[in-house]
N, C-alpha and C positions, 0 to 999 in steps of 0.2 A: 874245679871238685866236680867230680861225676857222681851223678845217681844212678844209684844201682838197685835194682830190685834182688830182694833176697832169694837164692837159689830155693826151687821147691814151693815158691808161693802160687803160681799158675797151676799147680797141679793138686792143691790143697780144693777140696769139696766146698762148695758155698754153703753159709748157714741158711737156714730156714728163715731168717728173716730177710737175708739178701734174695732169696729166691721169689718170696713175696713181693718186696720190692720191685725186683725186675719185672716181674708178670702184672703188678700195678702199672708201673711205667709205660710197659709194651701196650697194655691195653689203654690207658690214657691217649697214649699217643694215636692209637688205633681209632678211637672214638674221637678225638679231634680232626684226624683226616678223613674220615667218613660225613661228619657233620658239614665240613666245609664243601666237600663234594657234592653230599646231597642238598644241600641247601641251594647252592648253585644249580642243580639240577632241578631241584624242586620248583624254583622260579621260572624256571622254562618250561616244566612242567604244566605250571598252572597258568602260563600265559599261552601255551598251546592248548590246554583245556579250554580257557574264555574264548579262543579263536574257533575252536570247534563250537562250543555252543551258539557262536554268532552266525556261524554257517549254517548250523542246524537250523536255527530261527528263521535264517532267509531262505533256506530250502522249502520251509513249512510257508511260508508267506506266498512263495513263488506258486507253489502246490495250490493253495487256495485261490489266487488270481487266475491260474490256469483252469481251475474247477469253475469260478464264476463266469470266466470268459466262454467256456463250454456251454453254461446253461443259458449265457446271453445270446450265441450263435443259434443253439438248439431254437429258442423262442423264436429268433427273428426269421429262421428257415420255417416255421411253422406259421409264421403270420404270411410270408410270402406265399405258402401254399392255400391261404386260404381263398375262398372265391370271393371277388370283388363286390364290396357292398352296393346296394341299390343306387343307381345313379338317380340323382337329382331331374326331375321331368323336365325343368327347361334346358339343362343341359343335354340332354338326350334329344330334345325339340331341335335345339342349337344344331347339334352334330348330326342329327337325321336331315336336316336341310340339303337338298340336292342344289348346289350353287355351281349352275354352268358357266356364268362369266363373272368373274370377281369384278368387272367394273360395272355390271349391272347391279351387283350386290351393293357396291359403294353409292350409286346415284340413287338407288332405292332407300338407303339408310339415310343419307342427308336429306332425301325427300321427307322421311319419317321424322327426322330429329327438327326439320324447321317446318313441318306441318302443323295445322291448328289443332290437331288431336292433341299432340304432344305438348305444344308451345301454346298453350291455352292462355294463361296468365301472363307471357313475358313476351316481349318484341326480341325478335331475333335481327341481331345487326349483320352477322357473317358467320358463315361454316366454310373453313378452309381445310382442305382435304391435304394432307403433307404425304412426301413420298413412303410409298409401302415397302415393307422389310420382308422377305421371304425368308420363312424357318422350315425346317425339315417337313413337316406334315401341315403347313398353316401359314398363312400370312398376315401381320399385323399392318394395319393402316391406321396410323395417328390422325385425329382431328382435333380443331379448335375451334370451339362455339364461343361467338360474342353476344351475350344478350344483355337484356335490361329489364327491370319491372321491381315489383317489391319481394322483400325477402320470402314471404310465403309465395309468391309465385316462383321464385327460384327454386326454391324447396321442392315444391310440386312438379317442375319441370325435371329435376334430378330424380325423382320417385319416379317418373313417367319412363326416363332414360332405362331404369332399372325394370321396368315391365315389357320393356320391348323384345320382341321376339329375334333377338341379334346377339351375339356373344360381345356386348360391349363393356368396356371396363373404364370407369372414371379414373383417370391420373391424378388429377389436380382441379382445385376450384380457387379461382382468385376473385374475391370480392372487392367493391369500392364505392364509397356513396357517390352517387350521382351529382352531388351539389349540397352545400352547407346548408343544413335544417332540412333538406329534401329526405321524403322516404323511400324514394328510388334507390336503387344499387345497379350498379353495371358488374357484370361478371363474366371473366375468360373461365371455360370449361375444356380441359384436354381430357379427349377418351381417346380409347384404341379400340378399333374394330378388329375381330378376330374372325378370319374365313378359313374354314377347314377345308383341305385340298386332298382329293379323291386321287 
């Protein structure tokens, strides 16, 4: 059996109810399509907005870092342009010493370190001079002093070394008792003599 559409049915005008139904169905399809399309694009748009906000925050942080670095650089440049502070009188005296012969300077320093004026309250066992090392503008001469005495005498000796008109730096002090129950101690003092070169 064949279904046939009656003739003239397609030529009839749709009723008002059919027109409203058709328009409503078309609008529903259009709304569903737009919601689907815009929700997918909306998620991407929100992700892009979040990325943009993150980039803006990073840019702001980098600008602040550059600004802080500029301030620090400017402060350092101003600090370098300042005239040097007044030099310590002892350092000025040491640098002002005209040392013609480094060997003579070493011998006179050893004589001072072992002399009675400096070593008043201690007994000097030995003063060993080690190999000198030459730097750009100065020479460093390591020395090892072995002495014995009471603790107050060793302390007084170290104070006297500081007062000498020489560039002497105490590197280390090793103390040990001279014997059980004794008040005497033995000390090994390592010092560096700095000699300015002209």
